[in-house]
Residue frames as a rotation matrix with the C-alpha (Angstrom) as fourth column:
UNK 1
-0.727 0.184 -0.662 116.78
-0.663 0.067 0.746 -190.60
0.181 0.981 0.073 154.76
UNK 2
0.021 0.825 0.565 113.40
-0.672 0.430 -0.603 -192.29
-0.740 -0.367 0.564 154.68
UNK 3
-0.946 -0.288 -0.150 113.13
-0.311 0.673 0.671 -195.62
-0.092 0.681 -0.726 152.93
UNK 4
-0.125 0.956 -0.264 109.86
-0.969 -0.061 0.240 -196.50
0.214 0.286 0.934 151.31
UNK 5
0.071 0.269 0.961 108.14
-0.605 0.777 -0.173 -199.72
-0.793 -0.569 0.218 152.31
UNK 6
0.931 0.351 0.095 108.34
-0.135 0.575 -0.807 -200.90
-0.338 0.739 0.583 148.73
UNK 7
0.159 -0.950 -0.268 112.16
-0.974 -0.106 -0.201 -200.97
0.162 0.293 -0.942 148.66
UNK 8
0.886 0.078 0.458 113.32
-0.172 0.971 0.165 -204.53
-0.432 -0.225 0.874 148.03
UNK 9
-0.212 -0.977 0.028 116.51
-0.499 0.133 0.856 -206.30
-0.840 0.167 -0.516 147.13
UNK 10
0.706 0.416 -0.573 116.63
-0.682 0.180 -0.709 -207.24
-0.191 0.891 0.411 143.49
UNK 11
0.725 -0.564 -0.395 120.05
0.163 0.698 -0.697 -208.87
0.669 0.441 0.598 143.34
UNK 12
0.759 -0.566 0.322 123.16
-0.548 -0.290 0.785 -209.45
-0.351 -0.772 -0.530 145.45
UNK 13
0.710 -0.611 -0.351 126.72
0.021 0.516 -0.856 -210.46
0.704 0.601 0.379 144.63
UNK 14
0.796 -0.519 -0.312 129.45
0.479 0.223 0.849 -211.69
-0.371 -0.825 0.426 146.93
UNK 15
0.808 -0.585 0.065 132.55
-0.442 -0.677 -0.589 -209.47
0.388 0.447 -0.806 146.80
UNK 16
-0.173 -0.882 -0.438 135.13
0.049 0.437 -0.898 -210.59
0.984 -0.177 -0.032 149.38
UNK 17
-0.973 -0.186 0.134 135.40
-0.126 -0.052 -0.991 -211.28
0.191 -0.981 0.027 153.09
UNK 18
-0.473 0.866 -0.163 131.93
0.760 0.306 -0.573 -210.60
-0.446 -0.395 -0.803 154.46
UNK 19
-0.545 0.233 -0.805 131.10
-0.330 -0.943 -0.049 -207.89
-0.771 0.239 0.591 151.90
UNK 20
-0.312 0.565 0.764 128.16
0.844 0.535 -0.051 -208.15
-0.437 0.628 -0.643 149.53
UNK 21
-0.975 0.094 -0.199 127.10
-0.183 -0.851 0.493 -205.78
-0.123 0.517 0.847 146.79
UNK 22
-0.416 0.903 0.112 123.32
0.671 0.388 -0.632 -205.32
-0.614 -0.188 -0.767 146.98
UNK 23
-0.963 0.211 0.167 121.14
0.005 -0.606 0.796 -203.97
0.269 0.767 0.582 144.18
UNK 24
-0.580 0.803 -0.140 117.77
0.159 -0.056 -0.986 -202.58
-0.799 -0.594 -0.095 145.19
UNK 25
-0.107 0.646 0.756 114.66
0.931 0.333 -0.152 -202.43
-0.349 0.687 -0.637 143.02
UNK 26
0.849 0.374 -0.374 115.01
0.249 -0.906 -0.342 -198.64
-0.467 0.197 -0.862 142.63
UNK 27
0.779 -0.584 0.229 118.44
0.247 -0.050 -0.968 -199.04
0.576 0.810 0.105 141.00
UNK 28
0.527 -0.605 0.597 120.48
-0.818 -0.551 0.164 -198.06
0.230 -0.575 -0.785 144.05
UNK 29
0.513 -0.480 -0.712 123.49
0.249 0.877 -0.411 -200.23
0.821 0.034 0.570 144.79
UNK 30
0.604 -0.336 0.723 125.14
-0.780 -0.435 0.450 -200.56
0.163 -0.835 -0.525 148.22
UNK 31
-0.086 -0.668 -0.739 128.14
-0.036 0.744 -0.668 -202.50
0.996 -0.031 -0.088 149.40
UNK 32
0.691 0.389 0.609 127.41
-0.628 -0.095 0.772 -203.87
0.358 -0.916 0.179 152.86
UNK 33
-0.437 -0.859 -0.268 130.11
-0.422 0.459 -0.782 -205.23
0.794 -0.228 -0.563 155.15
UNK 34
0.641 0.754 -0.143 128.55
-0.310 0.424 0.851 -207.90
0.703 -0.501 0.505 157.35
UNK 35
-0.142 -0.817 -0.558 131.84
0.246 0.517 -0.820 -208.66
0.959 -0.254 0.128 159.18
UNK 36
-0.706 -0.147 0.693 131.06
-0.577 -0.449 -0.682 -206.76
0.411 -0.881 0.232 162.40
UNK 37
0.294 0.890 0.348 127.84
-0.955 0.257 0.149 -208.73
0.043 -0.377 0.925 162.83
UNK 38
0.728 0.035 -0.685 129.15
-0.237 0.950 -0.203 -212.11
0.643 0.310 0.700 161.73
UNK 39
-0.158 -0.916 -0.369 132.45
0.173 0.342 -0.924 -212.03
0.972 -0.210 0.104 163.60
UNK 40
-0.795 -0.140 0.590 131.04
-0.491 -0.422 -0.762 -210.54
0.355 -0.896 0.267 166.83
UNK 41
0.263 0.964 0.037 127.96
-0.845 0.212 0.491 -212.75
0.466 -0.161 0.870 167.02
UNK 42
-0.730 -0.574 0.372 128.20
-0.683 0.588 -0.433 -215.42
0.030 -0.570 -0.821 169.70
UNK 43
0.304 0.889 0.342 124.96
-0.822 0.426 -0.377 -217.28
-0.481 -0.166 0.861 168.96
UNK 44
-0.421 -0.536 0.731 125.82
-0.209 0.842 0.497 -220.92
-0.883 0.057 -0.467 168.33
UNK 45
0.327 0.677 0.659 123.18
0.515 0.457 -0.725 -221.27
-0.792 0.577 -0.199 165.62
UNK 46
0.987 0.057 -0.153 124.77
-0.078 -0.659 -0.748 -218.49
-0.143 0.750 -0.646 163.59
UNK 47
0.291 -0.957 0.023 128.44
-0.401 -0.100 0.911 -219.46
-0.869 -0.274 -0.413 164.09
UNK 48
0.161 -0.205 0.965 128.39
0.682 0.730 0.041 -221.49
-0.713 0.652 0.258 160.87
UNK 49
0.870 0.235 0.433 128.24
0.485 -0.567 -0.666 -218.20
0.089 0.790 -0.607 158.93
UNK 50
0.594 -0.774 -0.218 131.70
-0.453 -0.546 0.705 -217.27
-0.665 -0.320 -0.675 160.20
UNK 51
-0.297 -0.597 0.746 132.87
0.379 0.643 0.666 -219.86
-0.876 0.481 0.035 157.68
UNK 52
-0.522 0.025 -0.852 133.02
-0.549 -0.775 0.314 -218.01
-0.653 0.632 0.418 154.37
UNK 53
-0.970 0.172 -0.172 131.78
-0.041 0.582 0.812 -220.93
0.240 0.795 -0.557 152.31
UNK 54
-0.378 0.880 -0.289 128.55
0.919 0.319 -0.231 -220.87
-0.111 -0.352 -0.929 154.39
UNK 55
-0.247 0.247 -0.937 128.32
0.191 -0.935 -0.297 -217.09
-0.950 -0.253 0.184 154.36
UNK 56
-0.848 -0.203 -0.489 128.45
-0.403 -0.352 0.845 -217.12
-0.344 0.914 0.216 150.56
UNK 57
-0.833 0.550 0.057 125.30
0.515 0.734 0.443 -219.31
0.202 0.398 -0.895 150.38
UNK 58
-0.589 0.664 -0.461 122.81
-0.056 -0.603 -0.796 -216.45
-0.806 -0.443 0.392 150.59
UNK 59
-0.544 0.522 0.657 119.69
0.834 0.252 0.491 -216.12
0.091 0.815 -0.573 148.48
UNK 60
-0.897 0.430 0.107 117.18
-0.429 -0.903 0.036 -213.42
0.112 -0.014 0.994 147.65
UNK 61
-0.627 0.733 -0.266 113.82
0.722 0.674 0.156 -214.24
0.293 -0.094 -0.951 149.17
UNK 62
0.380 0.917 -0.120 110.75
0.918 -0.358 0.173 -212.03
0.115 -0.176 -0.978 149.23
UNK 63
0.707 -0.102 0.700 112.84
0.156 -0.943 -0.295 -208.92
0.690 0.318 -0.650 148.53
UNK 64
0.728 -0.507 0.462 115.46
-0.662 -0.343 0.667 -209.58
-0.180 -0.791 -0.585 151.16
UNK 65
-0.054 -0.806 -0.589 118.82
-0.585 0.504 -0.636 -211.32
0.809 0.310 -0.499 151.43
UNK 66
0.678 0.392 0.621 118.59
-0.733 0.426 0.531 -214.46
-0.057 -0.815 0.577 153.55
UNK 67
-0.490 -0.814 -0.314 120.77
-0.750 0.576 -0.324 -217.31
0.444 0.077 -0.893 154.71
UNK 68
-0.910 0.021 0.414 119.74
-0.240 0.788 -0.567 -220.82
-0.338 -0.615 -0.712 155.56
UNK 69
-0.781 0.623 -0.037 116.80
0.428 0.577 0.696 -223.02
0.455 0.528 -0.717 154.68
UNK 70
0.174 0.864 -0.473 114.68
0.966 -0.056 0.254 -221.45
0.192 -0.501 -0.844 157.43
UNK 71
0.424 -0.094 0.901 116.06
0.159 -0.972 -0.176 -217.93
0.892 0.218 -0.397 156.99
UNK 72
0.323 -0.414 -0.851 118.52
0.936 0.272 0.223 -218.33
0.140 -0.869 0.475 159.90
UNK 73
-0.463 -0.588 -0.663 120.00
0.591 -0.763 0.263 -214.93
-0.661 -0.270 0.701 159.10
UNK 74
0.096 0.533 0.840 118.08
0.892 -0.421 0.165 -211.94
0.442 0.734 -0.516 157.75
UNK 75
-0.720 -0.398 -0.569 118.45
0.601 -0.768 -0.223 -208.17
-0.348 -0.502 0.792 158.14
UNK 76
0.315 0.848 -0.427 116.03
0.437 -0.529 -0.728 -205.27
-0.843 0.043 -0.537 157.86
UNK 77
0.290 -0.158 0.944 116.03
0.953 -0.044 -0.300 -204.00
0.089 0.986 0.138 154.29
UNK 78
0.935 0.113 0.335 116.16
0.116 -0.993 0.011 -200.37
0.334 0.029 -0.942 155.45
UNK 79
0.622 -0.783 0.020 119.48
-0.187 -0.124 0.974 -201.05
-0.760 -0.610 -0.224 157.24
UNK 80
0.006 -0.601 0.799 120.91
0.751 0.530 0.393 -202.69
-0.660 0.598 0.455 154.14
UNK 81
0.592 0.301 0.748 119.68
0.752 -0.540 -0.378 -199.78
0.290 0.786 -0.546 152.05
UNK 82
0.954 -0.291 0.070 121.67
-0.294 -0.868 0.401 -197.42
-0.056 -0.403 -0.913 154.31
UNK 83
0.441 -0.827 -0.348 124.71
-0.308 0.224 -0.925 -199.63
0.843 0.515 -0.156 153.75
UNK 84
-0.692 -0.670 0.268 125.20
-0.498 0.174 -0.850 -200.75
0.523 -0.721 -0.454 157.31
UNK 85
0.265 0.743 -0.614 123.76
0.108 0.610 0.785 -203.17
0.958 -0.274 0.081 159.80
UNK 86
0.403 -0.063 0.913 123.50
-0.857 -0.376 0.353 -203.14
0.321 -0.924 -0.206 163.56
UNK 87
-0.610 -0.675 -0.415 125.64
-0.410 0.717 -0.563 -205.53
0.678 -0.173 -0.714 165.54
């Protein structure tokens, strides 16, 4: 499936664990489980997102879901649109 360059995240809602429901600007909704990435990531700078209270502090910025003041954590929109992310 090809994803147009104008696909963007419109809204996102925390569900449980490391799962987030993401609404795209074309009306499509995907539930993405970030747990494989978050729990298997060994980068010290990202370890704070293993703590759920920190993981829940995401925002929508420029059509993407981001974490941290300096966008510490961000994923390609096309991966999120497919409902999965690479570890």
